[in-house]
C-alpha positions as a Markdown table, in Angstrom:
| # | Residue | x | y | z |
|---|---|---|---|---|
| 1 | Met | 25.2 | -24.2 | -26.9 |
| 2 | Asn | 22.0 | -22.6 | -28.9 |
| 3 | Gln | 19.6 | -21.7 | -27.1 |
| 4 | Asn | 16.2 | -21.1 | -29.2 |
| 5 | Pro | 15.6 | -25.1 | -29.6 |
| 6 | Ile | 15.3 | -25.1 | -26.3 |
| 7 | Ala | 12.6 | -21.7 | -26.1 |
| 8 | Glu | 11.1 | -23.6 | -29.1 |
| 9 | Ala | 11.0 | -27.0 | -26.5 |
| 10 | Val | 9.3 | -24.8 | -24.0 |
| 11 | Ile | 6.5 | -23.1 | -26.1 |
| 12 | Arg | 5.5 | -26.7 | -27.7 |
| 13 | Leu | 6.1 | -28.6 | -24.1 |
| 14 | Ala | 3.8 | -25.6 | -22.7 |
| 15 | Ala | 1.1 | -24.5 | -25.2 |
| 16 | Pro | -1.4 | -27.2 | -23.8 |
| 17 | Val | -1.7 | -27.1 | -20.1 |
| 18 | Val | -1.3 | -22.7 | -21.0 |
| 19 | Glu | -4.7 | -22.5 | -23.5 |
| 20 | Ser | -6.5 | -24.7 | -21.3 |
| 21 | Leu | -6.4 | -22.5 | -18.7 |
| 22 | Gly | -7.6 | -19.8 | -21.1 |
| 23 | Leu | -3.7 | -18.2 | -21.2 |
| 24 | Val | -1.2 | -17.1 | -23.4 |
| 25 | Ile | 2.5 | -17.2 | -24.1 |
| 26 | Trp | 3.9 | -13.9 | -24.4 |
| 27 | Gly | 6.9 | -15.3 | -24.7 |
| 28 | Val | 10.6 | -17.6 | -23.5 |
| 29 | Glu | 13.7 | -16.4 | -21.9 |
| 30 | Ile | 16.9 | -17.8 | -21.2 |
| 31 | Ala | 19.6 | -16.7 | -18.8 |
| 32 | Gln | 22.6 | -17.9 | -18.5 |
| 33 | Ser | 24.7 | -16.7 | -14.6 |
| 34 | Gly | 26.1 | -20.4 | -13.1 |
| 35 | Arg | 23.1 | -22.5 | -13.0 |
| 36 | Met | 20.5 | -21.9 | -16.3 |
| 37 | Val | 17.6 | -19.8 | -15.3 |
| 38 | Val | 14.7 | -20.8 | -17.9 |
| 39 | Arg | 11.7 | -18.2 | -17.6 |
| 40 | Leu | 8.4 | -18.6 | -19.2 |
| 41 | Phe | 5.4 | -15.5 | -19.2 |
| 42 | Val | 2.4 | -16.3 | -19.5 |
| 43 | Asp | -0.4 | -13.5 | -20.3 |
| 44 | Val | -4.4 | -13.7 | -20.7 |
| 45 | Pro | -5.6 | -13.1 | -24.3 |
| 46 | Ser | -7.0 | -9.8 | -25.2 |
| 47 | Asp | -9.5 | -10.9 | -26.3 |
| 48 | Gly | -10.0 | -8.3 | -29.4 |
| 49 | Arg | -9.0 | -5.5 | -27.1 |
| 50 | Asn | -7.6 | -2.3 | -28.4 |
| 51 | Pro | -4.2 | -2.7 | -27.6 |
| 52 | His | -4.2 | 1.0 | -26.3 |
| 53 | Ala | -6.5 | 0.0 | -24.2 |
| 54 | Val | -4.5 | -2.5 | -23.2 |
| 55 | Ala | -1.3 | -0.3 | -21.9 |
| 56 | Glu | -4.0 | 1.7 | -20.6 |
| 57 | Glu | -5.3 | -0.7 | -18.0 |
| 58 | Leu | -1.2 | -2.0 | -17.5 |
| 59 | Thr | -0.6 | 2.0 | -16.1 |
| 60 | Ala | -3.0 | 1.9 | -14.3 |
| 61 | Ala | -2.8 | -1.4 | -12.7 |
| 62 | Ala | 1.1 | -0.2 | -11.7 |
| 63 | Gln | -0.2 | 2.9 | -10.0 |
| 64 | Asp | -2.5 | 0.7 | -8.1 |
| 65 | Ala | 0.0 | -1.1 | -6.4 |
| 66 | Ala | 2.6 | 2.0 | -6.4 |
| 67 | Asp | -0.9 | 3.3 | -4.6 |
| 68 | Gly | -0.4 | 0.1 | -2.0 |
| 69 | Ala | -3.9 | -0.4 | -3.8 |
| 70 | Glu | -4.6 | -4.3 | -5.7 |
| 71 | Pro | -3.6 | -3.7 | -9.1 |
| 72 | Ala | -7.2 | -4.0 | -11.0 |
| 73 | Leu | -5.7 | -6.1 | -14.3 |
| 74 | Pro | -6.3 | -9.1 | -16.1 |
| 75 | Ser | -4.1 | -11.4 | -15.4 |
| 76 | Ala | -2.8 | -15.5 | -14.8 |
| 77 | Ser | -3.2 | -16.0 | -11.2 |
| 78 | Ile | -0.2 | -18.3 | -8.8 |
| 79 | Asp | -2.3 | -21.2 | -9.2 |
| 80 | Gln | -2.0 | -21.3 | -12.8 |
| 81 | Cys | 1.3 | -20.7 | -12.6 |
| 82 | Glu | 2.0 | -23.0 | -10.6 |
| 83 | Glu | 0.2 | -25.3 | -12.3 |
| 84 | Ile | 2.0 | -24.3 | -15.3 |
| 85 | Ser | 5.1 | -24.8 | -13.6 |
| 86 | Arg | 4.0 | -28.5 | -12.3 |
| 87 | His | 3.0 | -29.8 | -15.9 |
| 88 | Leu | 5.9 | -28.4 | -18.3 |
| 89 | Gly | 8.5 | -29.3 | -15.6 |
| 90 | Leu | 7.8 | -33.0 | -15.9 |
| 91 | Ala | 7.9 | -32.4 | -19.5 |
| 92 | Leu | 11.3 | -31.3 | -19.6 |
| 93 | Glu | 12.8 | -34.2 | -17.1 |
| 94 | Val | 10.8 | -37.2 | -19.8 |
| 95 | Glu | 12.2 | -35.7 | -23.2 |
| 96 | Asp | 15.7 | -34.6 | -20.7 |
| 97 | Ile | 15.7 | -31.5 | -23.7 |
| 98 | Ile | 18.0 | -29.4 | -21.1 |
| 99 | Pro | 21.3 | -31.5 | -20.3 |
| 100 | Gln | 22.4 | -29.5 | -17.6 |
| 101 | Ala | 21.2 | -28.0 | -14.2 |
| 102 | Tyr | 18.9 | -25.4 | -14.5 |
| 103 | Val | 15.4 | -23.8 | -13.2 |
| 104 | Leu | 12.5 | -23.0 | -14.1 |
| 105 | Glu | 10.1 | -20.2 | -13.5 |
| 106 | Val | 7.0 | -19.2 | -14.6 |
| 107 | Ser | 5.4 | -16.0 | -13.9 |
| 108 | Thr | 3.1 | -12.8 | -15.8 |
| 109 | Pro | 5.3 | -10.6 | -18.2 |
| 110 | Gly | 4.3 | -7.8 | -15.5 |
| 111 | Phe | 4.5 | -4.3 | -15.3 |
| 112 | Asn | 8.4 | -3.9 | -17.2 |
| 113 | Arg | 7.4 | -6.5 | -19.6 |
| 114 | Leu | 10.4 | -8.1 | -21.9 |
| 115 | Phe | 9.0 | -7.6 | -25.7 |
| 116 | Phe | 10.0 | -10.9 | -27.3 |
| 117 | Ser | 9.3 | -9.6 | -30.7 |
| 118 | Thr | 8.3 | -6.2 | -32.3 |
| 119 | Glu | 4.7 | -6.6 | -32.7 |
| 120 | Gln | 4.8 | -7.1 | -29.3 |
| 121 | Met | 5.9 | -3.3 | -28.8 |
| 122 | Arg | 3.0 | -1.6 | -30.7 |
| 123 | Pro | 0.6 | -1.2 | -27.6 |
| 124 | Tyr | 3.3 | 0.6 | -25.6 |
| 125 | Val | 3.9 | 3.5 | -27.9 |
| 126 | Gly | 4.7 | 6.5 | -25.8 |
| 127 | Asp | 5.8 | 4.6 | -22.3 |
| 128 | Met | 9.5 | 5.2 | -21.5 |
| 129 | Val | 11.4 | 1.7 | -22.8 |
| 130 | Glu | 15.0 | 0.3 | -22.6 |
| 131 | Ala | 17.0 | -1.3 | -25.7 |
| 132 | Arg | 20.3 | -3.1 | -24.4 |
| 133 | Met | 22.2 | -3.6 | -27.4 |
| 134 | Gln | 24.5 | -7.1 | -28.4 |
| 135 | Ala | 27.1 | -4.6 | -28.3 |
| 136 | Ala | 27.7 | -0.9 | -28.3 |
| 137 | Tyr | 25.6 | 1.3 | -31.1 |
| 138 | Ala | 25.3 | 4.6 | -33.0 |
| 139 | Pro | 22.3 | 4.7 | -34.9 |
| 140 | Arg | 24.0 | 8.4 | -37.2 |
| 141 | Ala | 27.5 | 9.1 | -37.8 |
| 142 | Asp | 27.5 | 11.9 | -35.7 |
| 143 | Met | 26.1 | 9.8 | -31.9 |
| 144 | Ala | 28.1 | 8.5 | -29.4 |
| 145 | Pro | 27.6 | 4.6 | -29.4 |
| 146 | Arg | 25.9 | 3.2 | -26.2 |
| 147 | Arg | 25.7 | -0.2 | -25.4 |
| 148 | Ala | 21.7 | 0.7 | -24.2 |
| 149 | Trp | 19.4 | 3.5 | -24.6 |
| 150 | Arg | 16.2 | 4.3 | -23.2 |
| 151 | Gly | 13.6 | 6.7 | -24.0 |
| 152 | Arg | 9.6 | 7.3 | -25.3 |
| 153 | Leu | 8.6 | 4.6 | -27.8 |
| 154 | Glu | 7.9 | 6.9 | -30.8 |
| 155 | Ala | 6.9 | 3.9 | -33.0 |
| 156 | Val | 7.4 | 0.5 | -33.9 |
| 157 | Glu | 8.1 | -0.8 | -37.5 |
| 158 | Ala | 8.7 | -4.8 | -39.1 |
| 159 | Asp | 11.8 | -5.1 | -38.2 |
| 160 | Ala | 12.9 | -1.9 | -36.1 |
| 161 | Phe | 11.6 | 0.7 | -33.7 |
| 162 | Leu | 11.9 | 4.3 | -33.2 |
| 163 | Leu | 12.7 | 5.7 | -29.6 |
| 164 | Ala | 13.1 | 9.5 | -28.4 |
| 165 | Pro | 15.8 | 9.4 | -26.5 |
| 166 | Ala | 15.2 | 10.8 | -22.8 |
| 167 | Gly | 16.7 | 9.7 | -19.1 |
| 168 | Ile | 14.7 | 9.8 | -15.7 |
| 169 | Thr | 15.8 | 11.7 | -12.8 |
| 170 | Pro | 16.6 | 10.4 | -8.9 |
| 171 | Glu | 13.0 | 12.1 | -8.4 |
| 172 | Gly | 11.3 | 10.6 | -11.4 |
| 173 | Glu | 11.1 | 13.1 | -13.7 |
| 174 | Val | 11.7 | 12.3 | -17.6 |
| 175 | Leu | 14.0 | 14.0 | -18.9 |
| 176 | Pro | 14.5 | 14.7 | -23.0 |
| 177 | Glu | 17.6 | 14.7 | -24.6 |
| 178 | Ala | 18.0 | 17.3 | -27.8 |
| 179 | Val | 18.5 | 14.5 | -30.5 |
| 180 | Glu | 16.1 | 13.6 | -32.9 |
| 181 | Pro | 14.6 | 10.2 | -32.2 |
| 182 | Val | 16.8 | 7.2 | -33.1 |
| 183 | Arg | 16.3 | 4.3 | -35.2 |
| 184 | Leu | 17.3 | 0.6 | -33.5 |
| 185 | Pro | 17.1 | -2.3 | -35.8 |
| 186 | Trp | 15.5 | -5.3 | -33.4 |
| 187 | Asp | 18.4 | -8.1 | -34.3 |
| 188 | Met | 21.1 | -6.0 | -33.0 |
| 189 | Thr | 19.0 | -5.8 | -29.5 |
| 190 | Arg | 19.4 | -8.1 | -27.2 |
| 191 | Arg | 17.0 | -7.1 | -24.6 |
| 192 | Val | 14.3 | -5.1 | -24.6 |
| 193 | Ala | 12.0 | -3.6 | -22.1 |
| 194 | Arg | 9.4 | -1.3 | -21.2 |
| 195 | Val | 9.6 | 0.8 | -18.1 |
| 196 | His | 7.1 | 2.3 | -16.0 |
| 197 | Val | 7.7 | 5.1 | -14.1 |
| 198 | Phe | 6.2 | 4.2 | -10.5 |
| 199 | Arg | 4.3 | 7.3 | -8.5 |
| 200 | Ala | 4.2 | 7.9 | -4.8 |
| 201 | Pro | 2.0 | 10.6 | -3.1 |
| 202 | Glu | 4.0 | 13.4 | -1.9 |
| 203 | Lys | 4.7 | 13.7 | 1.7 |
| 204 | Pro | 2.0 | 15.8 | 3.9 |
| 205 | Gly | 2.3 | 19.6 | 4.2 |
| 206 | Arg | 5.3 | 19.8 | 1.7 |
| 207 | Pro | 4.9 | 22.4 | -0.7 |
| 208 | Gly | 2.4 | 21.7 | -3.9 |
| 209 | Gly | 1.5 | 18.2 | -1.8 |
| 210 | Gly | -2.5 | 18.7 | -2.6 |
| 211 | Gly | -2.8 | 15.3 | -4.4 |
| 212 | Arg | 0.4 | 15.1 | -6.1 |
| 213 | Arg | 2.6 | 12.7 | -6.8 |
| 214 | Lys | 6.2 | 12.6 | -7.4 |
| 215 | Glu | 7.4 | 10.0 | -9.0 |
| 216 | Arg | 9.8 | 6.5 | -8.5 |
| 217 | Arg | 11.9 | 5.2 | -10.6 |
| 218 | Glu | 11.5 | 1.3 | -11.1 |
| 219 | Thr | 15.4 | 0.4 | -11.0 |
| 220 | Arg | 14.9 | -3.1 | -12.4 |
| 221 | Ala | 14.1 | -2.2 | -15.7 |
| 222 | Ala | 14.6 | -4.9 | -17.7 |
| 223 | Ser | 14.2 | -7.7 | -14.9 |
| 224 | Pro | 11.4 | -10.4 | -15.8 |
| 225 | Ala | 8.0 | -9.7 | -14.3 |
| 226 | Pro | 8.6 | -7.8 | -11.8 |
| 227 | Ala | 5.3 | -6.6 | -10.8 |
| 228 | Gly | 4.1 | -9.7 | -12.0 |
| 229 | Arg | 2.6 | -13.1 | -9.8 |
| 230 | Asp | 5.9 | -15.6 | -10.3 |
| 231 | Ala | 5.6 | -19.4 | -9.4 |
| 232 | Pro | 7.9 | -20.8 | -6.9 |
| 233 | Arg | 11.4 | -21.8 | -8.6 |
| 234 | Gln | 11.7 | -25.0 | -9.0 |
| 235 | Pro | 15.2 | -26.5 | -9.7 |
| 236 | Arg | 15.3 | -29.4 | -11.5 |
| 237 | Lys | 17.8 | -32.4 | -13.4 |
| 238 | Asn | 19.9 | -33.5 | -10.4 |
| 239 | Asp | 16.6 | -33.2 | -8.2 |
| 240 | Ala | 14.7 | -36.5 | -7.1 |
| 241 | Leu | 12.0 | -37.1 | -9.4 |
| 242 | Asp | 8.9 | -39.5 | -8.9 |
| 243 | Asp | 9.6 | -42.8 | -11.1 |
| 244 | Asp | 6.3 | -43.6 | -11.4 |
| 245 | Val | 4.8 | -40.8 | -12.7 |
| 246 | Ala | 8.1 | -40.2 | -15.2 |
| 247 | Ser | 7.4 | -44.0 | -15.7 |
| 248 | Ala | 3.6 | -43.3 | -16.7 |
| 249 | Leu | 4.5 | -40.3 | -18.4 |
| 250 | Lys | 6.8 | -42.3 | -20.7 |
| 251 | Gly | 4.6 | -44.6 | -21.6 |
């Protein structure tokens, strides 16, 4: 089943309530593993701020979360996500555009945000990014094909992006590979997400402690909104729907 029409319908139905709350739609992900999962990501508008400043705020907020402090990042609230979920869920049921059982999720993009266009990637140049390809892909003839490329984002083009391949050690150190940056065409990717390397304080008494931190790798790099705020999952189809509410919406 073609999922693009479903994503387009979700955006169309969600837009009025999202905009009424002063938020913007970041993207829609359709996941199929047993029951279909429809994920809507909402975010706060940039309000014309420098995109690099927004990216720095995201990094600082992630560090706050790793240190156990409340992240100071402007974000949609849980209540807002729940309100969007209620309105969108009813609208999807009334229009009946998804002909199978599904689960609806509404959340913020989080620290390890999933990208839905190259334009969304521009503020994150310099950050770690993981790109999962549709099939094993070799950017150059002298390179072995890979199904996933991970590294620092070097540049963003209209239809591709440059990645400097790098790995992450168990201790959280970023180790660049001894290869030139690779160009990855957007239309050959399956899933592209930011990878944040969290830092945790050194244990007291260890050599070199003195405020130094060791990094902890986020193992769910491509998971939706791992540090965002999620509304509770709402199973749809097969679930009882208030007939009066449905009738009112149809009217």
